C-alpha positions as CSV (number, residue, x, y, z in Angstrom):
1,M,-3.6,20.9,-8.9
2,E,-0.2,21.4,-10.4
3,T,2.0,21.2,-7.3
4,F,1.6,19.7,-3.8
5,K,1.5,23.3,-2.5
6,D,-1.8,24.0,-4.3
7,S,-3.2,20.5,-3.6
8,G,-5.2,21.5,-0.5
9,L,-3.2,19.2,1.7
10,Q,-2.3,20.4,5.2
11,P,0.9,22.5,5.3
12,S,2.7,20.0,7.5
13,I,2.1,17.3,4.9
14,V,3.3,19.5,2.0
15,K,6.3,20.5,4.1
16,G,7.2,16.8,4.6
17,V,6.8,15.9,0.9
18,E,8.8,18.9,-0.2
19,A,11.6,18.0,2.3
20,L,11.9,14.8,0.3
21,G,12.4,16.8,-2.9
22,F,9.0,16.3,-4.4
23,E,7.0,19.3,-5.7
24,T,4.9,18.0,-8.6
25,P,2.5,15.1,-8.2
26,T,2.5,12.1,-10.6
27,P,-0.7,11.5,-12.6
28,I,-2.1,8.9,-10.2
29,Q,-1.3,11.1,-7.2
30,K,-3.1,14.1,-8.8
31,L,-6.2,12.1,-9.6
32,S,-6.3,10.3,-6.2
33,I,-5.6,13.3,-4.0
34,E,-8.1,15.5,-5.8
35,H,-10.8,12.9,-5.4
36,L,-10.1,11.9,-1.8
37,L,-9.8,15.4,-0.4
38,E,-13.3,16.2,-1.7
39,N,-15.2,12.8,-1.5
40,E,-15.8,10.1,1.0
41,T,-16.7,7.5,-1.6
42,D,-14.8,4.3,-2.1
43,L,-12.1,4.3,-4.8
44,I,-10.6,1.9,-7.4
45,A,-7.4,3.2,-8.8
46,F,-5.4,1.6,-11.7
47,A,-1.7,2.3,-11.8
48,Q,1.5,0.5,-12.4
49,T,4.2,-0.1,-9.7
50,G,6.6,2.8,-9.6
51,T,4.0,5.5,-10.3
52,G,3.8,6.9,-6.8
53,K,0.8,4.9,-5.5
54,T,1.9,5.1,-1.8
55,A,1.7,8.9,-1.8
56,A,-1.5,8.8,-3.8
57,F,-3.4,7.1,-1.0
58,S,-1.4,8.0,2.1
59,L,-1.3,11.8,1.7
60,P,-5.1,12.2,1.7
61,I,-5.4,9.7,4.6
62,L,-2.8,11.8,6.6
63,H,-4.8,14.9,5.7
64,N,-8.1,13.4,7.0
65,L,-7.1,11.4,10.1
66,D,-7.1,12.9,13.6
67,P,-3.7,12.9,15.3
68,D,-5.4,13.3,18.7
69,V,-7.2,10.0,18.3
70,Q,-4.6,7.5,19.4
71,H,-6.2,4.4,17.9
72,V,-5.8,2.8,14.5
73,Q,-7.6,4.9,11.9
74,A,-6.1,3.4,8.7
75,I,-5.1,-0.1,7.7
76,I,-3.1,-0.5,4.6
77,L,-2.8,-4.1,3.2
78,A,0.0,-5.2,0.9
79,P,1.0,-8.6,-0.5
80,T,4.6,-8.8,0.9
81,R,6.5,-7.8,3.9
82,E,9.0,-5.9,1.7
83,L,6.3,-3.8,0.3
84,C,4.8,-3.3,3.8
85,L,8.2,-2.0,5.1
86,Q,8.6,0.3,2.1
87,I,5.1,1.8,2.5
88,G,5.6,2.2,6.2
89,N,9.0,3.9,5.7
90,D,7.5,6.2,3.0
91,I,4.6,7.3,5.2
92,A,7.0,7.9,8.2
93,S,9.0,10.2,5.9
94,Y,5.8,12.1,4.9
95,T,4.9,12.6,8.6
96,K,8.2,14.2,9.6
97,F,6.4,17.4,10.7
98,M,3.3,15.6,12.0
99,D,2.5,13.8,15.3
100,V,1.4,10.6,13.6
101,K,2.7,7.0,14.2
102,V,2.8,4.2,11.7
103,T,3.6,0.5,12.4
104,S,4.2,-2.3,9.9
105,V,3.1,-5.9,10.7
106,Y,4.0,-8.9,8.6
107,G,4.8,-12.6,8.8
108,G,8.3,-14.0,9.2
109,A,9.0,-11.7,12.2
110,P,8.3,-12.1,15.9
111,I,4.6,-11.3,16.6
112,T,5.4,-10.3,20.2
113,K,7.5,-7.3,19.0
114,Q,4.7,-6.2,16.6
115,I,2.1,-6.5,19.4
116,K,4.3,-4.3,21.6
117,E,4.5,-1.7,18.7
118,L,0.7,-1.7,18.5
119,Q,0.6,-0.9,22.2
120,G,2.2,2.4,21.2
121,R,-1.1,3.4,19.7
122,P,-0.2,4.0,16.0
123,Q,-2.8,5.8,13.9
124,I,-1.8,3.8,10.7
125,V,-1.0,0.1,10.4
126,V,0.6,-1.4,7.3
127,G,0.4,-5.1,7.1
128,T,0.2,-8.3,5.1
129,P,-3.2,-9.9,5.1
130,G,-2.3,-13.0,7.1
131,R,-0.5,-11.2,10.0
132,T,-3.1,-8.4,10.1
133,L,-5.9,-10.9,10.4
134,D,-4.0,-12.8,13.1
135,L,-3.6,-9.7,15.2
136,I,-7.2,-8.8,14.7
137,Q,-8.3,-12.3,15.9
138,R,-6.0,-12.1,18.9
139,R,-7.7,-8.7,19.7
140,K,-4.3,-7.0,19.6
141,L,-5.2,-4.8,16.7
142,R,-8.2,-2.6,17.4
143,I,-10.3,-1.9,14.4
144,E,-13.4,-0.2,15.7
145,D,-12.0,3.3,14.8
146,V,-10.8,2.3,11.3
147,Q,-11.9,5.0,8.8
148,F,-9.7,4.0,5.9
149,L,-8.8,0.5,4.5
150,V,-6.4,0.4,1.6
151,L,-5.8,-2.6,-0.6
152,D,-2.5,-1.9,-2.3
153,E,-1.6,-4.2,-5.2
154,A,-4.9,-5.9,-4.7
155,D,-4.5,-8.1,-7.8
156,E,-1.2,-9.5,-6.4
157,M,-2.8,-10.3,-3.0
158,L,-5.5,-12.3,-4.7
159,S,-3.0,-14.1,-7.0
160,M,-1.0,-15.1,-3.9
161,G,-4.1,-16.7,-2.3
162,F,-5.1,-14.1,0.2
163,Q,-8.8,-14.1,-0.8
164,D,-10.0,-15.6,2.6
165,E,-7.9,-13.2,4.7
166,L,-9.1,-10.2,2.7
167,D,-12.8,-11.3,3.1
168,A,-12.3,-11.8,6.8
169,I,-10.7,-8.3,7.3
170,L,-13.2,-6.5,5.1
171,D,-16.1,-8.3,6.9
172,N,-14.8,-7.3,10.4
173,T,-13.8,-3.7,9.8
174,P,-16.5,-1.0,10.3
175,E,-19.0,-0.5,7.6
176,H,-18.6,3.2,7.5
177,K,-14.9,3.0,6.5
178,Q,-13.7,4.3,3.1
179,T,-12.1,1.5,1.1
180,L,-9.4,2.3,-1.4
181,C,-8.3,-0.4,-3.9
182,F,-5.1,0.2,-5.9
183,S,-4.2,-2.3,-8.6
184,A,-2.4,-2.7,-11.9
185,T,-5.0,-5.2,-13.3
186,M,-8.6,-6.2,-12.8
187,P,-8.8,-10.0,-12.7
188,D,-12.1,-11.8,-12.0
189,G,-11.4,-12.3,-8.4
190,M,-10.9,-8.6,-7.9
191,K,-14.1,-7.8,-9.8
192,H,-15.9,-10.0,-7.3
193,L,-14.2,-8.4,-4.3
194,T,-14.8,-4.8,-5.3
195,K,-18.5,-5.6,-6.2
196,K,-19.0,-7.2,-2.8
197,Y,-17.3,-4.7,-0.5
198,L,-17.0,-1.3,-2.2
199,K,-19.9,1.0,-2.3
200,D,-20.5,2.9,-5.6
201,P,-16.7,3.3,-6.1
202,K,-15.1,6.0,-8.2
203,E,-12.7,4.6,-10.8
204,I,-9.5,6.4,-11.8
205,S,-6.7,5.3,-14.0
206,A,-3.2,6.5,-14.8
207,G,-2.0,4.8,-18.0
208,K,-3.3,1.7,-19.6
209,R,-4.8,-1.2,-17.5
210,N,-3.7,-4.8,-17.5
211,I,-0.2,-4.2,-18.9
212,S,3.2,-4.6,-17.4
213,A,5.3,-1.6,-16.7
214,S,7.0,-0.6,-19.9
215,N,10.5,-0.3,-18.4
216,V,10.6,-3.9,-17.2
217,T,12.1,-6.7,-19.5
218,H,11.7,-10.4,-18.8
219,E,14.3,-13.1,-19.6
220,L,14.1,-16.8,-18.8
221,Y,17.0,-19.2,-18.3
222,V,16.3,-22.9,-17.8
223,V,19.0,-24.5,-15.5
224,S,19.2,-27.4,-13.1
225,S,18.8,-26.5,-9.4
226,K,22.5,-27.4,-8.7
227,N,23.7,-24.9,-11.3
228,T,21.5,-21.9,-10.3
229,Y,24.3,-20.1,-8.4
230,E,26.8,-20.5,-11.3
231,A,24.1,-19.4,-13.8
232,M,23.5,-16.2,-11.7
233,R,27.2,-15.5,-11.7
234,R,27.4,-15.8,-15.5
235,I,24.4,-13.5,-15.9
236,V,26.1,-10.9,-13.8
237,D,29.4,-11.3,-15.7
238,F,27.6,-10.6,-19.0
239,N,25.8,-7.6,-17.5
240,P,28.4,-5.7,-15.5
241,N,26.1,-2.7,-14.8
242,I,23.3,-4.8,-13.5
243,Y,21.4,-3.7,-10.4
244,G,18.8,-6.0,-8.9
245,I,17.4,-8.0,-6.1
246,V,17.6,-11.8,-6.0
247,F,14.6,-13.5,-4.4
248,C,15.4,-17.0,-3.0
């Protein structure tokens, strides 16, 4: 598999990907797509952020789901609402030439609006663990037809304290589902989770495990809380070409 055209993916998926300007898969996409198109076994994939993980798991899922079944067939869990929205938008762009609906659910937003979106019968739901479990317990998110469960940035979800929510979701979704776990590292909590819930998983890796992305640098500035805004202004002044997001 050198290009998406010779990947074996449905033509409508390839057309959607190429419309975005992508022709050649990244290493993790190549490994994941090749495995998932030919196997129904669970998967553990190690890859850093920014390596194309979303396409690595979503394109094979789109290939295998049934657009005529208007129930949730895939649940994708991610640690933050920002990542949920990003994944949902990416999948929506891949399905430009398909009759597939995707909905994102996450905390910090009105649950009534998300319940209404679920009534539109999406085939794919992207969610944070807490909001997803809440909707399942309210019986607003149907899970009996779920064939795929993806844990994206599984190590981050565990480090953020979502162990109980993940356990509850994994315990309540159908046993016959295919579980895909994508992570940058393999902490002890994740070893326990994969051993308990994944059945004879295949492991793939793109790059080295347990390391930070090579293009990310870290700097620490110690300032009092009352001076944080002024400190941020000084940092921007000293780095006029800076691009970034400030999390408050």
